[in-house]
ZAMARGU-4260 file (C-alpha; in steps of 0.2 Angstrom, whole numbers, plus 5000, padded with zeros to 4 digits):
<rodrens>
0) 5023/5047/5129 | 5008/5054/5120 | 4997/5045/5106 | 5005/5057/5094 | 5023/5050/5098
5) 5016/5033/5099 | 5006/5034/5083 | 5023/5040/5074 | 5033/5026/5081 | 5019/5013/5075
10) 5020/5021/5058 | 5038/5021/5057 | 5039/5003/5062 | 5026/4999/5048 | 5036/5009/5035
15) 5052/4999/5041 | 5043/4982/5039 | 5036/4987/5022 | 5053/4993/5015 | 5062/4977/5021
20) 5048/4965/5014 | 5048/4974/4998 | 5067/4973/4997 | 5067/4954/5000 | 5052/4951/4988
25) 5060/4960/4973 | 5071/4945/4968 | 5056/4934/4969 | 5047/4946/4956 | 5034/4951/4968
30) 5030/4965/4978 | 5020/4967/4994 | 5003/4970/4986 | 5006/4954/4975 | 5012/4945/4990
35) 4996/4949/5000 | 4985/4944/4985 | 4994/4926/4985 | 4992/4923/5004 | 4974/4929/5002
40) 4970/4916/4987 | 4981/4903/4998 | 4969/4905/5012 | 4953/4906/5002 | 4952/4903/4984
45) 4944/4909/4972 | 4942/4926/4977 | 4934/4940/4967 | 4944/4955/4964 | 4932/4966/4975
50) 4935/4954/4990 | 4954/4956/4986 | 4952/4973/4986 | 4945/4975/5003 | 4957/4963/5010
55) 4971/4974/5004 | 4963/4991/5008 | 4965/4996/4991 | 4952/5002/4978 | 4946/4991/4965
60) 4955/5000/4952 | 4970/4997/4960 | 4967/4979/4963 | 4964/4978/4944 | 4981/4984/4940
65) 4989/4972/4952 | 4979/4957/4945 | 4983/4961/4928 | 5002/4962/4932 | 5000/4945/4942
70) 4991/4938/4928 | 5004/4942/4915 | 5017/4934/4927 | 5005/4918/4928 | 5003/4919/4945
75) 4985/4919/4945 | 4971/4915/4932 | 4954/4923/4931 | 4938/4915/4926 | 4922/4924/4922
80) 4908/4921/4935 | 4892/4914/4925 | 4879/4927/4923 | 4891/4941/4928 | 4900/4949/4914
85) 4911/4961/4927 | 4916/4948/4940 | 4930/4936/4939 | 4935/4921/4951 | 4953/4923/4954
90) 4964/4907/4956 | 4982/4905/4962 | 4991/4895/4948 | 5006/4883/4952 | 5018/4895/4947
95) 5010/4908/4960 | 5011/4895/4973 | 5029/4891/4971 | 5032/4910/4972 | 5022/4912/4988
100) 5032/4896/4995 | 5048/4906/4990 | 5042/4921/4997 | 5037/4914/5013 | 5055/4905/5015
105) 5063/4922/5012 | 5051/4931/5023 | 5053/4919/5038 | 5071/4926/5040 | 5064/4944/5043
110) 5051/4937/5056 | 5064/4927/5064 | 5075/4942/5066 | 5060/4953/5072 | 5054/4938/5084
115) 5072/4939/5092 | 5069/4956/5097 | 5055/4954/5111 | 5051/4940/5122 | 5035/4930/5120
120) 5027/4939/5134 | 5032/4956/5127 | 5024/4952/5110 | 5008/4947/5119 | 5008/4964/5129
125) 5012/4972/5113 | 4998/4964/5104 | 4986/4967/5119 | 4991/4986/5119 | 4989/4988/5101
130) 4972/4980/5099 | 4966/4991/5114 | 4972/5005/5106 | 4964/5001/5089 | 4947/4997/5098
135) 4949/5014/5106 | 4951/5023/5089 | 4935/5014/5080 | 4924/5027/5072 | 4909/5019/5082
140) 4917/5026/5098 | 4912/5044/5098 | 4924/5059/5103
</rodrens>
C-alpha cells in the first residue's frame, strides 16, 4: 500500500470519528469544537482565546465565534486580563462542566466500540506507526 492510499484511509477514519462524535454531541447542545474547548479548559484553566485556537488548530477569528456561542450557552465565562484590552481569561462554568461530563459519558460508548475493534498490541503498533509517519512528514525534514 502506498502513502496516498494510507493517507486517504487515515482521512476517512478521521471523518468517520468526527461525524459520529458530532452526532453524539448534538443532543447535549455541543459540537466537536466546543467539546474540545471544554476539554482544554478542564485540563488547563484559565486559558486565552489565542491558546485555545492554537490547541484546536483554528484561527483566532473562528475561536472567537466558538467562544461567543459557548458564552451565550453559559458554558464559559470570559474575564478581561488586567492591562490588556484585547485578551480575556476563559473559564469553564458549572454548566460547562456538567455538559462536559455528559459528553464524556456519551462519547465513552464510541470509544468502547472503537477499543473493541483492535487488540491492545494492535493499538500500540498503530500508534507507533502513525507517530513514525507523522515524524517523517514534519516540515523540518527536507524532501
